[in-house]
N, C-alpha and C positions, 0 to 999 in steps of 0.2 A: 488362507485365503485375508486374512492377518501379512503377512507375507509380501504377498503383492501387490495391498496398500501399501506400506512400508513404500515398498519397490517403485513404485506410480510417483508418494509422495518424493523421493530424495531422487529421483527424472526430476519430476515436477521445479524442486528448488534448484537444481543445480542450471537449467535453464537460467544465464545469464540475465534476459530480460526479467525475468521471475524479481530477478538479487533489485536490480538495480526500482523495481515500482519499490521494492519495500523499503528498499533505503531512504530512496525520494518522501516516497509520508513520513517517514523517522523526521527527516529533518524538516520537512515543510513545516508538523506538527513542531517540533523543538524550536524553531524559528514563530511561526506562532505564535506562540505563548507571550516573545514582546510586546505583543498589542493585543493581542485579547484571552479569555480565559479559554479551558483547557478544551471545552466542552465545541469551542467557537471557533478552534484553535485546528481541530481535529474534524470537527466541518467541511470546514473551507479547503482541507488538506482533502480530504478524499474528495471533494468538488473537483477539486484540478484533476485529481485523476479523473475523473466521469469525464469532464471536457477532453482531456488528453485524448481519450476512449473514442470519444464521440468525431474525432480530428481524425482520430487513425480510420474509423467507418467510411469518409468521407473521402481523405484525402493517403491515405495508405495501405497497409497491408490488410484494414477488416477488425472490425472492434472484438479483444477479447473474453475473456468472464473470469480466464484465470488469471487476466492482470489487473482484474478489482476484487479481487479476492488478493493478491499479492497488495493493491495497496490498503484493502483492510486492514490487513493481517498490518503493514507498518505503521497505518494511522493509531492500531493500539497499541504496537510496542513500545510510543512516538507516544500516547500518553503515558502507560505503565512506568514508560520507565522516569517520568517527570512525579507522578502521583505524593512520592517520599518527598519530595523537597516545596510539596505546593498547601 
């Protein structure tokens, strides 16, 4: 059971789309810190990801909860990477 979960996680992470969502979210948090506190920067970055997914729902290939999770992981990593310097 554990090996199948790890296999699914590896497959999910190897999708280019998910990695792009994570990286863009990290960058958005980092950029937001020039103007906002950490919580606001994280909220704005996550909000941008949600708006992007809503745009996909109405104009492209559909809403993806996997992309939202990737955004959340990226926002979390973006915040964690800067916490030692705050």
